[in-house]
C-alpha positions in Angstrom: -29.1 -16.7 -49.3 -26.1 -17.1 -47.5 -25.6 -13.2 -47.1 -29.1 -12.8 -45.8 -28.5 -15.6 -43.1 -25.1 -13.7 -42.2 -26.8 -10.4 -41.8 -29.6 -12.0 -39.6 -27.0 -13.7 -37.3 -25.3 -10.4 -37.0 -28.4 -8.5 -36.4 -29.3 -11.5 -33.6 -25.7 -10.9 -32.2 -26.3 -7.1 -31.9 -29.5 -7.5 -30.0 -28.0 -9.9 -28.0 -25.3 -7.6 -27.0 -27.8 -4.9 -26.3 -29.8 -6.7 -23.9 -26.8 -7.7 -22.4 -25.5 -4.1 -21.9 -29.1 -3.1 -20.7 -28.6 -5.8 -17.8 -25.3 -4.7 -16.7 -26.4 -1.1 -16.7 -29.3 -1.9 -14.4 -27.2 -4.1 -12.3 -24.4 -0.9 -12.1 -27.5 1.3 -11.3 -28.9 -0.8 -8.5 -25.9 -1.0 -6.8 -25.5 3.0 -6.8 -29.1 2.9 -5.4 -27.7 2.2 -1.8 -27.3 5.6 0.0 -23.4 6.1 1.2 -22.0 7.3 4.3 -18.8 6.8 6.8 -19.1 4.7 9.7 -16.7 5.2 12.7 -16.0 2.4 15.2 -14.6 3.5 18.7 -12.6 0.8 20.1 -11.8 -0.1 23.7 -8.3 -0.1 22.7 -6.7 2.0 20.0 -7.7 4.6 17.7 -11.2 4.6 15.9 -11.6 2.7 12.7 -13.5 4.4 9.7 -15.2 2.3 7.2 -16.9 3.7 4.1 -20.2 2.0 3.7 -23.5 1.6 1.6 -26.6 1.5 3.8 -29.5 -1.0 2.8 -32.6 0.3 4.3 -35.6 -1.0 2.6 -36.6 -4.5 2.6 -35.5 -4.9 -1.4 -32.1 -3.2 -0.5 -31.7 -5.7 2.6 -32.7 -8.8 0.6 -30.4 -7.8 -2.2 -27.6 -6.9 0.0 -24.3 -7.7 -1.0 -25.5 -10.4 -3.5 -23.2 -10.8 -6.8 -20.7 -8.6 -5.6 -17.1 -9.9 -6.4 -15.0 -8.1 -4.2 -15.1 -5.6 -1.1 -12.0 -3.1 -0.6 -10.8 -3.0 3.0 -12.4 -0.8 5.3 -15.8 -1.0 3.4 -18.6 -2.6 4.1 -22.5 -2.4 3.9 -24.7 -1.4 6.9 -28.1 -3.1 7.2 -30.6 -0.9 8.8 -33.7 -2.5 10.2 -35.3 0.8 11.1 -36.6 -0.7 14.5 -35.4 -3.2 17.0 -35.8 -6.7 16.1 -34.2 -10.2 16.1 -32.0 -10.0 12.9 -31.1 -13.1 10.8 -28.5 -12.9 8.0 -27.3 -15.6 5.4 -25.1 -15.8 2.6 -27.0 -17.2 -0.2 -25.8 -15.3 -3.1 -22.8 -13.7 -1.6 -19.6 -14.8 -3.0 -17.4 -12.5 -0.4 -16.5 -14.0 3.3 -17.7 -11.5 5.7 -17.5 -10.6 9.4 -21.0 -9.7 10.5 -21.4 -7.2 13.4 -24.6 -6.8 15.0 -25.6 -3.2 16.5 -28.1 -2.1 18.9 -30.2 1.1 18.5 -27.5 3.0 20.6 -24.7 2.0 18.3 -23.1 -0.7 20.5 -22.0 -3.8 19.0 -23.3 -6.6 20.9 -22.4 -9.5 18.8 -19.7 -10.5 16.1 -20.4 -13.4 13.6 -16.9 -13.7 12.0 -16.1 -15.4 8.7 -19.4 -16.2 7.4 -18.9 -18.6 4.4 -20.2 -17.5 1.0 -22.8 -19.4 -0.8 -24.5 -21.0 2.3 -28.1 -20.6 3.9 -26.7 -20.7 7.3 -28.5 -18.4 9.3 -26.3 -15.6 11.4 -28.8 -14.5 14.0 -28.5 -11.5 16.3 -30.1 -13.6 18.9 -31.5 -10.7 20.5 -33.2 -7.5 19.3 -30.9 -5.0 17.6 -31.2 -2.5 14.7 -28.3 -2.9 12.4 -25.7 -5.5 11.0 -22.6 -4.2 9.7 -20.9 -6.6 7.1 -17.1 -6.1 6.5 -14.6 -8.3 4.8 -13.9 -11.4 6.8 -10.6 -11.1 9.1 -11.4 -7.4 9.4 -12.7 -7.7 13.0 -9.3 -10.0 14.3 -7.2 -7.8 12.3 -8.5 -4.5 13.4 -9.2 -5.7 17.2 -12.8 -4.8 17.0 -14.8 -6.6 20.1 -18.2 -6.6 21.6 -19.3 -3.3 23.4 -16.9 -1.2 21.0 -19.4 1.5 19.7 -20.4 3.0 16.1 -21.5 6.2 15.0 -22.7 6.8 11.6 -22.5 9.8 9.4 -24.5 9.2 6.3 -25.0 11.3 3.1 -27.2 10.9 0.1 -25.5 10.8 -3.3 -27.0 11.2 -6.6 -28.4 8.2 -7.7 -29.7 6.8 -11.1 -32.3 4.1 -11.2 -32.7 1.5 -13.5 -35.7 2.1 -15.9 -38.5 -0.4 -15.3 -40.0 -1.7 -18.3 
């Protein structure tokens, strides 16, 4: 009797571990679903700064954004592409990384900066006027790199091979 209970417990444990593995695999796959690229910020003073970025273009990607990420390396970021000029509103509900947010118009000009957005808050960071992009980078980057309003951004994107999480 005890032996069959122990076998049943081991079977349950194996099933639970299989489910956890599947969930983790899906989360990893979802992170890779973002297009990747390089973004260059031309500053009024100093050499250009290059960032490796992920690009969130669909509504689902923009809503997911940087949720549940534990870290972001220096000179990395996520570019939210709203695909048309609109007033953009961002929040940090499920984001655990403090961020600087750069609001960028369709011509690539940074027109507003919201530095040091606080993790896990519903505070709305608004563009206040229509724009097309928001670049989120690690907090402190704007100050450390000397990025200012009216600096310009150019984007060179490429599509990596992605593996989508199977839907069941």
